[in-house]
C-alpha positions as CSV (number, residue, x, y, z in Angstrom):
1,X,33.3,117.6,100.9
2,X,36.1,119.8,99.5
3,X,39.5,118.4,98.5
4,X,42.7,120.0,97.3
5,X,42.8,120.8,93.6
6,X,45.5,119.3,91.4
7,X,46.7,122.2,89.3
8,X,49.6,120.5,87.5
9,X,47.5,118.3,85.1
10,X,45.3,121.4,84.2
11,X,48.4,123.5,83.6
12,X,50.1,120.8,81.5
13,X,46.9,120.5,79.3
14,X,46.7,124.2,78.9
15,X,50.5,124.6,78.1
16,X,50.9,121.6,75.7
17,X,49.3,123.2,72.6
18,X,51.6,126.2,72.9
19,X,54.7,124.1,72.1
20,X,54.7,122.4,68.7
21,X,57.2,119.6,68.4
22,X,57.9,119.6,72.2
23,X,56.5,117.0,74.6
24,X,54.8,118.5,77.7
25,X,54.4,115.8,80.3
26,X,54.4,114.8,84.0
27,X,57.6,112.8,83.5
28,X,60.4,112.2,81.0
29,X,59.3,109.5,78.6
30,X,61.0,106.1,79.0
31,X,64.0,105.7,76.8
32,X,64.1,109.4,75.9
33,X,67.4,110.8,74.8
34,X,68.6,114.4,74.1
35,X,68.7,113.5,70.3
36,X,64.9,113.4,70.4
37,X,62.5,116.4,70.6
38,X,62.8,118.4,73.8
39,X,60.6,117.6,76.8
40,X,59.0,120.0,79.3
41,X,58.0,118.4,82.6
42,X,55.6,120.1,84.9
43,X,55.6,118.7,88.4
44,X,53.8,119.8,91.6
45,X,56.2,120.2,94.5
46,X,53.3,120.9,96.9
47,X,52.7,123.6,99.5
48,X,50.4,124.7,102.3
49,X,46.7,124.2,102.5
50,X,44.3,126.8,103.8
51,X,41.4,125.4,105.9
52,X,38.3,127.4,107.0
53,X,37.1,127.5,110.6
54,X,34.7,124.7,109.7
55,X,37.5,122.3,108.8
56,X,36.8,122.5,105.0
57,X,39.7,122.9,102.7
58,X,39.4,126.4,101.0
59,X,42.5,126.5,98.8
60,X,46.0,125.2,98.5
61,X,49.3,126.7,97.4
62,X,51.5,124.8,95.0
63,X,55.0,125.2,93.7
64,X,55.0,124.0,90.1
65,X,58.4,123.0,88.8
66,X,59.0,123.4,85.1
67,X,62.0,121.4,83.8
68,X,62.9,121.6,80.1
69,X,65.3,118.9,78.7
70,X,67.1,118.8,75.4
71,X,70.4,118.9,73.7
72,X,71.1,122.7,73.1
73,X,71.7,124.8,76.2
74,X,70.4,128.1,74.9
75,X,67.3,126.5,73.4
76,X,66.5,124.5,76.5
77,X,66.8,127.6,78.7
78,X,64.5,129.5,76.3
79,X,61.9,126.7,76.5
80,X,61.9,127.0,80.3
81,X,61.5,130.8,80.2
82,X,58.8,130.7,77.6
83,X,56.9,128.0,79.5
84,X,57.1,130.1,82.7
85,X,56.0,133.2,80.7
86,X,53.0,131.3,79.4
87,X,52.0,130.0,82.8
88,X,52.3,133.5,84.3
89,X,49.5,134.6,81.9
90,X,47.3,131.5,82.4
91,X,43.7,132.2,83.1
92,X,42.2,129.0,84.3
93,X,39.1,128.7,86.5
94,X,40.1,128.3,90.2
95,X,43.9,128.8,89.5
96,X,46.0,131.9,90.1
97,X,49.6,132.1,89.2
98,X,51.5,134.6,91.4
99,X,55.2,134.4,90.9
100,X,57.9,132.9,88.8
101,X,61.5,132.2,89.9
102,X,64.8,132.4,87.9
103,X,65.8,129.7,85.4
104,X,68.6,127.4,86.7
105,X,70.6,125.2,84.3
106,X,72.2,121.9,84.8
107,X,73.0,118.6,83.1
108,X,71.5,115.2,83.5
109,X,74.5,112.9,84.2
110,X,72.6,109.8,83.1
111,X,71.5,111.0,79.6
112,X,73.8,114.0,79.1
113,X,70.7,116.2,78.5
114,X,70.8,119.9,79.3
115,X,68.2,120.8,81.9
116,X,66.7,124.2,82.7
117,X,64.3,124.5,85.6
118,X,62.2,127.2,87.2
119,X,59.5,127.4,89.8
120,X,56.0,128.9,89.5
121,X,53.8,129.7,92.5
122,X,50.2,128.7,92.1
123,X,47.1,129.1,94.3
124,X,44.3,126.6,93.6
125,X,40.7,126.8,94.8
126,X,39.6,123.5,96.5
127,X,37.1,121.4,94.5
128,X,33.8,120.0,95.7
129,X,33.3,116.2,95.4
């Protein structure tokens, strides 16, 4: 049986070593504040699944959301752009990155952190289980 791949954990693991002093995770750590080291969150916002005539899943498309959080606006925006740039060059088996969106900035009203987000389009080959 073939099931959808989960590209976000693979991409996080691949991206994390490229950012010294920055947390790359699937969620903002509990009790995190902008006074701590910046955080980059990679989340999978999903997408369509391609199924063969036999009913087997062939591949899936995913929108990976990159959100950088920190205290300094210019630095946070640059983190998001660099993360997207790294992902656009990722060469991981079964994963193809094919498009990066613009970086949008915002502020988290709860923590006061500056946010910078972008979307990366990913195609992932189904995996056999």
